[in-house]
FIMILUM-938228 format. One record per atom (N, C-alpha, C): residue in three letters; x, y, z. Coordinates in steps of 0.02 Angstrom, whole numbers, padded with zeros to 5 digits, always signed. Each point is the difference from the previous one (the first is absolute). Layout:
<pts>
ALAXYZ...
</pts>
This chain:
<pts>
MET-03057-03686+01258MET-00005+00061-00020MET+00001+00043+00066LYS-00037+00011+00051LYS-00004+00061+00053LYS+00069-00003+00016GLN+00045-00056-00001GLN+00063+00031+00038GLN+00036+00030-00053THR+00007-00009-00053THR+00044+00026-00087THR-00010+00085+00028PHE-00088+00009+00002PHE-00012+00068-00011PHE+00038+00040+00060ARG-00004-00051+00060ARG+00009+00062+00050ARG+00072-00010+00012HIS+00027-00042-00047HIS+00097+00018-00013HIS+00006+00056-00034SER-00058-00009-00050SER+00033+00068-00066SER-00011+00078+00049ARG-00060-00003+00032ARG-00021+00061+00065ARG+00051+00032+00014ILE+00059-00056+00024ILE+00059+00025+00028ILE+00057+00025-00053VAL+00010-00062-00028VAL+00065+00003-00054VAL-00010+00069-00042LEU-00068-00006-00023LEU+00001+00052-00040LEU+00044+00080+00031PRO-00073+00028+00045PRO+00032+00063+00019PRO+00079+00009+00015LEU+00039-00073+00031LEU+00087+00008+00019LEU+00007+00013-00067ALA-00009-00048-00065ALA+00010+00023-00045ALA+00016+00061-00030PHE-00062+00036-00003PHE+00002+00076-00017PHE+00018+00031+00039ALA+00036+00006+00071ALA+00014+00062+00045ALA+00079-00039-00025ALA+00029-00039-00029ALA+00053-00026-00008ALA+00022+00040-00042ALA-00032-00015-00058ALA-00019+00046-00069ALA+00007+00064+00007VAL-00032+00031+00052VAL+00004+00084-00026VAL+00052+00006+00047ALA+00049-00025+00072ALA+00056+00013+00025ALA+00060+00006-00038ALA-00025-00052-00036ALA+00071+00007-00070ALA-00002+00053-00027CYS-00061+00017-00041CYS+00006+00057-00021CYS+00006+00078+00015ALA-00013-00010+00063ALA-00001+00050+00039ALA+00073+00019+00045SER+00048-00043-00025SER+00052+00022+00016SER+00066-00012-00041ASP-00023+00023-00029ASP+00066+00004-00082ASP+00068-00018+00033PRO+00043-00021-00029PRO+00064+00019+00037PRO+00053+00052-00011GLU+00032+00021+00015GLU+00032+00040+00006GLU+00032+00032-00073ILE+00017+00049+00012ILE+00048+00004-00079ILE+00076-00014-00018ASP+00007-00047-00049ASP+00067-00033+00005ASP+00048+00059-00020PRO+00052+00017+00057PRO+00056+00053-00031PRO+00024-00009-00048ARG-00008-00040-00035ARG+00042-00028-00066ARG-00046+00023-00077GLN-00088-00006+00022GLN-00035+00065-00043GLN+00019+00081+00021LEU+00027+00039+00034LEU+00024+00069+00013LEU+00045-00011-00039GLN+00057-00047+00015GLN+00087+00007-00024GLN-00008-00008-00079GLN-00056-00040-00031GLN+00012+00001-00055GLN-00052+00088-00045ALA-00039+00000+00038ALA-00026+00061-00007ALA+00056+00065-00019GLN+00039+00003+00046GLN+00051+00047+00024GLN+00035-00003-00070MET+00036-00070+00006MET+00055-00008-00064MET-00030+00009-00078SER-00066-00022-00001SER-00026+00030-00070SER+00017+00062-00012ILE-00025+00019+00042ILE+00009+00078+00000ILE+00064+00043+00007GLU+00046-00036+00013GLU+00065+00028+00007GLU+00038-00033-00072GLU-00028-00042-00038GLU+00032-00047-00065GLU-00017+00062-00039ALA-00073+00012+00016ALA-00042+00031-00060ALA+00058+00088+00014LYS+00014+00007+00035LYS+00033+00087+00020LYS+00066-00028-00043GLU+00042-00058+00004GLU+00065+00007-00027GLU+00003-00007-00075VAL-00094+00011-00013VAL+00023-00043-00077VAL-00042+00091-00009ASN+00008+00052+00020ASN-00024+00057-00028ASN-00086+00008-00010ALA-00042-00048+00046ALA-00037+00003-00009ALA-00043+00064+00029GLY+00045+00065+00043GLY-00030+00035+00025GLY+00004+00047-00065ARG+00030+00011-00060ARG+00027+00022-00048ARG-00054-00009-00057HIS-00029-00076-00008HIS-00027-00034-00074HIS-00065-00005+00025ALA-00044-00036+00083ALA-00050-00017+00008ALA-00006+00034+00066ALA+00003+00102+00018ALA-00012-00003+00055ALA-00065-00022+00032GLY-00039+00021-00039GLY-00089-00028+00027GLY+00006-00086+00039GLU+00013-00021-00037GLU-00003-00068+00028GLU+00054-00022+00045LEU+00052+00017+00042LEU+00034+00005+00015LEU-00037+00032+00098ALA-00020+00071-00047ALA-00028+00026+00066ALA-00059-00027+00031ARG-00024-00020-00052ARG-00058-00049+00041ARG+00000-00058+00030ALA+00075-00034-00002ALA+00012-00057+00006ALA+00037+00019+00086GLU+00046+00051+00001GLU+00016+00007+00058GLU-00077+00042+00047GLU-00049+00034-00026GLU-00052+00020+00037GLU-00049-00061+00028ARG-00003-00075-00036ARG-00023-00045+00017ARG+00054-00038+00037LEU+00071-00005+00005LEU+00020-00007+00078LEU+00017+00036+00064ALA-00031+00059-00023ALA-00022+00030+00070ALA-00065+00000+00024MET-00039-00016-00038MET-00058-00006+00020MET-00012-00081+00012ALA+00013-00046-00031ALA+00019-00056+00062ALA+00030+00001+00069HIS+00063+00045-00003HIS+00026-00009+00058HIS-00047+00013+00075GLU-00038+00071-00046GLU-00079+00030+00032GLU-00037-00048+00031ALA-00034-00047-00075ALA-00038-00068+00043ALA+00032-00049+00052ILE+00068-00010-00001ILE+00022-00059+00033ILE-00003+00029+00068ASP+00006+00061+00023ASP+00000+00064+00041ASP-00066-00016+00049ASN-00064-00005-00055ASN-00066+00003+00043ASN-00034-00071-00030GLY+00055-00048+00006GLY-00020-00072+00012GLY-00059-00027-00054ASP+00027+00037-00074ASP-00026-00013-00053ASP+00026-00027-00054GLU+00024-00093+00032GLU+00049-00031-00040GLU-00005-00016-00065GLU-00080-00011-00035GLU-00047-00014-00042GLU+00028+00073-00051ARG-00032+00039+00013ARG+00000+00045-00037ARG+00096+00030-00008ALA+00065-00005+00041ALA+00032+00026-00005ALA+00041-00079-00049ARG-00010-00051-00022ARG+00011-00052-00028ARG-00007+00038-00065TYR-00068-00003+00005TYR+00004+00037-00082TYR+00016+00066-00019LEU+00013+00039+00041LEU+00028+00058-00023LEU+00105-00023-00008LEU-00005-00030+00053LEU+00075-00024-00044LEU+00022-00049-00062ASP-00059-00051+00005ASP-00002-00008-00085ASP+00001+00044-00059GLU-00042+00055+00021GLU-00015+00043-00044GLU+00044+00062-00008SER+00055-00012+00056SER+00071+00061-00002SER+00060-00047-00030VAL-00022-00064-00002VAL+00068-00043-00022VAL-00031+00011-00092ALA-00055-00007-00024ALA-00014-00031-00069ALA+00006+00086-00025LEU-00031+00062+00025LEU+00035+00071-00045LEU+00055+00012+00016ALA+00061-00048+00048ALA+00051+00026-00006ALA+00060-00043-00045GLU-00035-00045-00020GLU-00007-00060-00047GLU+00006+00041-00073LEU-00070+00022-00020LEU+00011+00039-00042LEU+00011+00041-00016ALA+00034+00078+00035ALA+00038+00055+00017ALA+00075-00032-00037GLU+00031-00056+00033GLU+00060-00044-00017GLU-00014-00007-00080ALA-00054-00021-00017ALA-00009-00015-00088ALA-00002+00026-00022LYS-00029+00062+00014LYS-00001+00056-00052LYS+00059+00038+00005ALA+00048+00015+00039ALA+00066+00023+00030ALA+00053-00054-00067LEU-00020-00055-00005LEU+00047-00032-00029LEU-00016-00001-00066GLU-00079+00001-00014GLU-00011-00001-00078GLU+00032+00084-00030ARG-00035+00026+00057ARG+00053+00070-00033ARG+00056+00006-00011ASP+00057-00022+00045ASP+00065-00002-00041ASP+00019-00047-00041SER-00049-00063-00020SER+00031-00054-00035SER-00036+00053-00088GLU-00058+00051-00005GLU-00020+00037-00031GLU+00080+00040-00001ARG+00008+00020+00030ARG+00069+00062-00025ARG+00059-00034-00029ALA+00031-00058+00042ALA+00048-00044-00020ALA-00006-00024-00087LEU-00076-00014-00027LEU-00018-00024-00049LEU+00004+00055-00072ALA-00037+00070+00034ALA-00011+00051-00050ALA+00111+00015-00002GLN+00035+00013+00071GLN+00076-00013-00022GLN+00027-00051-00056ILE-00024-00064-00010ILE+00040-00040-00036ILE-00047+00024-00078ARG-00055+00003+00011ARG-00009+00023-00075ARG+00028+00052-00028ASN-00001+00052+00036ASN+00039+00056-00022ASN+00091-00011-00015ASN+00037-00052+00051ASN+00063-00012-00013ASN-00011-00033-00083LEU-00044-00047+00006LEU-00013-00042-00068LEU-00023+00056-00062ARG-00010+00050+00015ARG-00038+00043-00054ARG+00070+00022-00048VAL+00039+00042+00074VAL+00065+00037-00001VAL+00057-00065-00031LEU-00011-00067+00018LEU+00047-00036-00062LEU-00013-00026-00075GLU-00069+00004-00002GLU-00031+00015-00054GLU+00056+00069-00045GLU-00040+00053+00024GLU+00027+00044-00060GLU+00083-00001+00012GLN+00046-00034+00034GLN+00058+00008-00013GLN+00026-00056-00061LEU-00044-00037+00013LEU+00027-00066-00040LEU-00044+00039-00087GLN-00022+00035-00008GLN-00021+00014-00067GLN+00034+00060-00058
</pts>
């Protein structure tokens, strides 16, 4: 019993120190995460998100810039959060732009159908 207590007095602090060290030493930002954020923004721009979802696109770019600052300041946890947020905002901007394009295409198709119906009468 005494040996178990002595053993736990040594093992528990070592385990605690290892856990704290693991939490404190966050791995560096994966460059692919940075690339994903940048690519998401570029893809949103390609579908005219700047015109149809300018707010979301601007916030995505802002979060990417903030993530770069966080990386420069050594705050990898915040940088990862900001990169995830940037991707989500860019994807939202892209989806809104695509939705807008789909609505326009649908309106054009409905207009064409109306014209055809009028011609048939």
